[in-house]
C-alpha positions in Angstrom: -19.2 -59.9 12.6 -22.3 -58.9 10.2 -22.8 -55.8 9.1 -27.2 -54.7 8.7 -28.4 -52.3 6.0 -29.5 -50.3 8.9 -25.5 -49.5 10.1 -23.9 -49.1 5.7 -26.7 -47.0 4.6 -25.7 -43.7 6.7 -21.8 -44.8 6.2 -22.6 -44.5 2.4 -24.0 -41.5 2.6 -21.3 -39.8 4.9 -18.8 -41.0 1.9 -21.1 -39.4 -0.9 -21.6 -36.2 0.9 -18.0 -36.0 1.2 -17.0 -36.2 -2.2 -19.7 -34.3 -3.8 -19.6 -31.4 -1.7 -17.7 -28.0 -2.3 -17.3 -26.8 0.8 -15.3 -29.9 2.2 -13.4 -30.2 -1.0 -10.0 -28.8 -0.9 -10.1 -25.2 -2.1 -6.2 -25.0 -2.9 -6.6 -27.7 -5.8 -8.5 -25.2 -7.6 -6.3 -22.4 -7.2 -3.4 -21.7 -9.7 -1.0 -19.3 -8.2 2.6 -18.9 -10.7 4.4 -16.4 -12.5 4.4 -16.2 -16.3 8.5 -16.4 -16.7 9.7 -18.6 -13.7 13.8 -18.3 -14.4 14.8 -14.9 -16.0 18.2 -14.0 -17.5 19.1 -10.0 -17.0 21.7 -8.0 -16.5 23.2 -5.9 -13.0 21.2 -2.6 -12.9 18.2 -3.9 -15.0 14.7 -3.4 -14.7 12.8 -6.4 -14.5 9.4 -6.9 -15.6 6.9 -9.8 -15.2 3.4 -11.3 -13.5 1.8 -13.1 -11.3 -0.7 -15.1 -12.8 -3.3 -16.0 -10.3 -7.0 -17.8 -11.0 -9.5 -19.5 -9.0 -10.8 -22.4 -10.6 -13.1 -23.6 -7.7 -17.0 -23.4 -7.4 -16.2 -21.1 -4.5 -14.5 -17.7 -3.9 -11.0 -17.6 -1.8 -9.8 -14.9 0.1 -5.8 -15.0 0.0 -2.8 -13.0 1.4 0.5 -12.4 -0.4 4.2 -12.5 1.2 7.3 -12.3 -0.4 8.7 -15.1 1.5 11.9 -15.4 -0.3 14.1 -12.7 -1.6 17.6 -12.2 -2.8 18.1 -9.1 -0.9 16.4 -6.0 1.2 18.0 -3.8 -1.9 15.9 -5.5 -4.7 13.0 -3.5 -3.8 10.1 -6.1 -5.3 7.5 -5.2 -5.9 3.6 -6.8 -6.6 0.9 -4.4 -7.5 -2.6 -4.7 -8.8 -3.6 -4.5 -12.5 -3.4 -1.4 -13.7 -2.8 0.3 -10.6 0.7 1.6 -8.7 -0.4 -0.1 -5.7 1.2 -2.9 -3.7 -1.0 -5.6 -3.4 -0.9 -7.7 0.1 -4.6 -9.2 0.4 -7.0 -10.6 -2.8 -10.2 -11.9 -2.8 -11.4 -13.8 -6.3 -14.8 -15.2 -7.3 -15.4 -18.7 -8.7 -13.2 -18.7 -12.2 -11.9 -14.5 -11.8 -8.3 -14.5 -13.5 -6.0 -12.1 -12.3 -2.7 -11.5 -14.3 -0.5 -9.2 -10.9 2.6 -6.6 -12.1 5.8 -7.9 -10.5 8.6 -6.0 -11.0 12.2 -4.9 -9.3 15.2 -3.6 -10.1 18.3 -5.7 -9.6 20.8 -3.9 -7.9 24.0 -2.3 -9.7 26.2 -4.2 -7.0 24.7 -7.5 -7.3 27.6 -10.5 -8.0 26.9 -12.5 -11.3 25.1 -15.9 -10.5 21.3 -17.2 -9.7 19.4 -15.8 -7.0 15.6 -17.4 -5.7 12.3 -15.9 -5.2 9.6 -17.7 -3.4 6.0 -15.9 -3.5 3.4 -17.6 -0.8 -0.8 -16.9 -1.0 -1.9 -18.0 2.1 -5.3 -18.8 2.2 -7.4 -16.6 5.1 -9.5 -19.6 6.5 -6.0 -21.5 6.4 -7.2 -24.1 3.9 -4.3 -24.0 1.3 -0.7 -22.6 0.6 0.5 -21.9 -2.5 4.1 -20.9 -3.8 5.2 -19.7 -6.7 9.0 -19.9 -7.2 11.4 -17.4 -9.6 15.2 -17.5 -10.6 16.7 -14.9 -11.6 20.4 -15.3 -13.1 22.3 -11.8 -12.8 25.0 -10.9 -15.8 27.7 -8.5 -15.4 26.6 -5.2 -17.4 29.4 -4.7 -19.4 28.3 -1.1 -20.7 29.3 -0.1 -16.9 32.4 -2.5 -16.6 34.4 0.4 -17.6 32.8 3.0 -14.9 33.3 0.4 -12.3 37.3 0.6 -12.3 38.7 2.2 -9.7 40.1 5.6 -10.9 41.0 7.1 -7.0 38.4 10.3 -7.5 34.9 11.3 -7.9 34.0 12.6 -10.7 30.4 14.1 -12.0 29.8 13.1 -15.6 27.8 16.1 -17.5 24.4 15.4 -18.6 23.5 14.5 -22.1 21.7 17.6 -23.0 23.4 21.0 -22.0 20.4 23.6 -23.8 16.5 22.7 -23.0 14.0 25.1 -24.2 10.2 25.3 -22.9 7.9 28.2 -21.8 7.4 29.0 -18.0 4.7 26.5 -17.4 6.9 23.9 -17.8 9.4 21.2 -16.3 12.6 20.6 -17.1 14.6 17.6 -15.9 18.5 16.8 -16.9 20.2 14.2 -15.5 23.8 13.4 -14.3 26.3 11.1 -12.9 28.3 10.4 -9.8 31.1 7.7 -10.3 33.1 6.7 -7.2 36.2 5.7 -8.2 37.6 5.4 -4.8 37.7 2.8 -2.0 35.8 4.7 0.4 31.9 5.1 -0.2 30.9 8.9 -0.5 28.5 11.0 1.2 27.1 13.9 -0.7 25.0 16.9 -0.5 23.2 18.0 -3.9 22.3 21.7 -4.4 22.0 24.0 -7.5 22.0 27.7 -8.1 19.3 28.9 -10.0 17.4 32.2 -10.5 15.1 33.4 -7.8 12.0 31.8 -6.9 12.7 29.1 -9.6 12.1 25.1 -7.4 15.1 22.5 -7.7 14.3 18.6 -7.2 16.3 15.8 -6.8 15.4 12.4 -7.7 17.7 9.6 -7.6 17.3 6.9 -9.9 17.1 4.0 -6.9 13.8 5.5 -5.9 11.7 7.4 -8.7 8.9 8.7 -6.6 11.3 10.2 -3.6 13.0 13.6 -4.1 16.3 13.3 -1.9 18.4 16.1 -0.8 21.9 13.7 -0.4 23.0 10.8 -1.6 25.7 7.8 -0.7 28.3 6.2 -3.5 29.7 3.2 -3.0 33.2 2.2 -3.7 33.3 1.4 -7.1 30.2 2.4 -8.0 27.8 5.1 -9.9 24.9 7.0 -9.1 22.4 8.6 -11.1 20.7 11.8 -10.4 18.1 13.9 -12.2 17.4 17.4 -11.0 14.0 18.7 -11.8 13.4 22.3 -12.2 10.3 24.8 -12.8 10.3 28.1 -13.4 8.7 30.6 -11.7 5.3 31.5 -13.2 6.1 35.2 -14.0 10.0 34.8 -15.3 10.5 36.8 -18.3 11.5 35.1 -21.6 15.1 34.6 -22.0 18.4 32.8 -21.6 19.1 31.4 -18.1 21.9 29.1 -16.4 21.6 26.1 -13.6 24.6 24.9 -12.0 24.7 21.7 -10.4 26.6 20.8 -7.2 27.2 17.8 -5.5 29.5 18.7 -2.2 31.2 16.4 0.2 34.5 15.8 2.3 37.0 16.8 0.6 35.1 16.6 -3.3 33.6 19.5 -4.7 31.4 18.8 -8.3 29.8 20.5 -10.2 28.0 21.0 -14.1 25.7 23.0 -15.6 22.5 23.6 -18.4 21.1 26.6 -20.1 17.2 27.0 -19.8 15.9 28.9 -22.9 12.1 30.5 -22.0 10.4 31.2 -24.9 7.3 32.8 -22.9 3.6 32.2 -24.0 0.3 34.5 -24.8 -2.5 33.2 -22.5 -6.1 35.0 -21.7 -8.2 35.0 -18.9 -11.8 35.9 -19.1 -14.0 36.9 -16.2 -17.6 38.6 -14.4 -16.5 41.7 -11.6 -20.3 39.8 -10.7 -19.1 36.7 -9.8 -21.6 35.1 -12.4 -24.3 36.9 -10.9 -27.3 37.3 -13.8 -28.1 40.8 -15.4 -31.4 41.1 -16.0 -32.4 42.3 -18.8 -35.9 43.1 -21.4 -36.8 41.9 -24.4 -36.0 44.5 -27.5 -33.7 46.5 -24.8 -30.0 46.4 -24.2 -28.7 45.6 -21.0 -24.8 46.3 -19.9 -22.2 43.7 -18.6 -18.8 44.3 -17.8 -16.5 41.9 -18.7 -12.8 41.3 -17.2 -9.9 40.6 -19.4 -6.7 39.2 -18.4 -3.4 38.4 -20.2 -1.9 36.3 -17.6 0.9 34.7 -19.5 5.0 35.7 -20.1 3.9 37.7 -23.8 1.7 40.4 -24.9 -1.5 39.3 -26.3 -2.5 40.7 -29.5 -5.2 40.8 -31.7 -7.7 40.1 -28.7 -11.4 39.3 -30.7 -14.3 39.6 -28.6 -17.3 36.9 -29.7 -20.4 35.3 -28.2 -22.4 32.7 -28.4 -26.7 33.8 -27.2 -30.0 32.4 -28.1 -31.8 33.1 -31.8 -32.1 36.9 -32.0 -30.2 37.9 -29.6 -27.8 40.9 -30.1 -24.5 41.3 -28.4 -21.7 44.0 -29.1 -18.6 44.8 -27.3 -17.4 48.0 -26.3 -14.3 48.6 -27.5 -15.5 46.9 -30.9 -12.3 46.4 -32.3 -9.3 44.4 -31.6 -8.0 44.7 -28.4 -3.6 44.6 -27.4 -2.8 43.4 -23.8 0.4 43.8 -22.6 2.1 41.6 -20.1 -0.6 41.0 -16.8 -2.8 43.9 -18.5 -5.8 43.6 -17.0 -8.8 45.5 -19.2 -12.7 46.4 -18.9 -15.2 45.4 -22.0 -18.4 46.3 -21.7 -20.3 43.5 -23.4 -24.2 45.1 -25.0 -27.0 42.1 -24.8 -30.4 42.8 -26.3 -32.4 39.5 -26.0 -35.0 39.2 -28.7 -38.0 41.6 -28.6 -40.5 38.4 -28.9 -38.1 36.6 -25.7 -40.5 35.0 -23.3 -39.3 35.7 -19.4 -36.9 33.8 -17.7 -33.0 32.7 -17.8 -30.8 32.5 -20.4 -27.5 31.6 -20.9 -25.0 33.7 -23.0 -21.3 32.7 -23.8 -18.8 35.3 -23.9 -15.2 34.4 -25.7 -11.9 36.4 -25.5 -9.7 34.7 -28.3 -6.1 35.3 -30.4 -3.7 33.5 -31.9 -2.9 30.5 -30.0 -5.2 31.4 -26.7 -8.9 31.9 -25.3 -10.9 31.9 -22.6 -15.1 31.8 -22.4 -17.3 32.7 -19.5 -20.8 31.9 -18.8 -23.6 35.0 -18.1 -27.1 34.3 -17.3 -29.6 36.7 -18.5 -33.2 37.1 -16.5 -35.6 38.5 -19.2 -38.3 40.5 -18.0 -41.6 41.4 -20.1 -40.5 43.2 -23.1 -41.6 46.3 -24.4 -43.4 44.5 -27.4 -45.4 42.8 -24.5 -45.8 46.0 -22.7 -47.4 48.2 -26.0 -49.6 45.0 -26.4 -51.0 44.7 -22.8 -51.7 48.6 -23.1 -53.4 48.2 -26.3 -55.3 45.5 -25.4 -56.1 47.8 -22.3 -57.2 50.4 -24.5 -59.3 48.4 -26.7 -61.1 46.8 -23.3 -62.1 50.7 -21.7 -63.1 52.2 -25.4 -65.3 49.0 -25.6 -67.1 49.1 -22.8 -67.4 52.6 -23.0 -69.3 51.8 -26.1 -71.5 49.8 -24.5 -72.3 52.3 -21.5 -73.5 54.3 -24.8 -75.2 52.1 -26.6 -77.6 51.3 -23.7 -77.9 54.6 -22.6 -79.5 55.3 -25.7 -82.1 52.7 -25.1 
């Protein structure tokens, strides 16, 4: 059978089009999807941080979904996050030539038996034209640092915090950690609690989920659990030494340990306007009063409080009382600022910044002043009017003589 030119040419054109068209090429051939480290060796309880490198080497944008298709176990808490974020990633769109490094993080369970574990992550195109897999192997070793803690002792024990005394101010957040060790052959459920001064807040964060507060923990046989207590004093707590008692209570189990927290106190100034920031009016060259509220908002008295201001050039600001102030804790004091605009100040709105400062603390507030026509302009206007009247009178007299 002979093929004519009419039959051959369309077939060749179709082949050339298929070879050159990006839309018809396999998008997966230009898609790179692999972890930075394909084999990691680490110990029980360790945090493993890896990176999932993804690159679109094709000529068109790709959209794909990421899924963990094989994991060592549900208690490994494997997370794939976006770069520089805490969000977990499930779908990605990448332009041609785009390169992304996605953090891959998980913590090996402390109870994971030593050995090799497989992990598979899959990238599936939304359009269905490619599926890529990234394989990772994890070799788990026994953590001999914890081996002694895992030996059965027949009892539940509480390891006290490393630091038993903490120091800070009323606006500080305090933390201390304890370790609960279960040396029995049965799991132990424990309710967590604290004895703290009235109004203080105490929360408990487990090591297996540092982003969540819990009221109880379960410690498996032969295992241990770390708990961090987060403490915040009341804002008006007096300086002094306070005791905090941590408790873990379960059936036939009562554990407790304590720490001391010393509050050193702090001085804090706050300044405000009773008018809520409404502008005041003042004439050029004439003082106008403005009331300022100065508050000692810290837990210590504030001494040697100095009032100061920043005003337009030529303006004068004075305060009454004029000398340094002493404010006891929680005291509120009224201060009067006498604001005198420059005599030649044009009518309009101006900003004056008022400040209260002492050692270790300061605050400021902006006051807006509306300048009306100043006295110098009033006298100038009167003089001009008198001069005009005198000129007109002289003109009439001169004309009358004629």
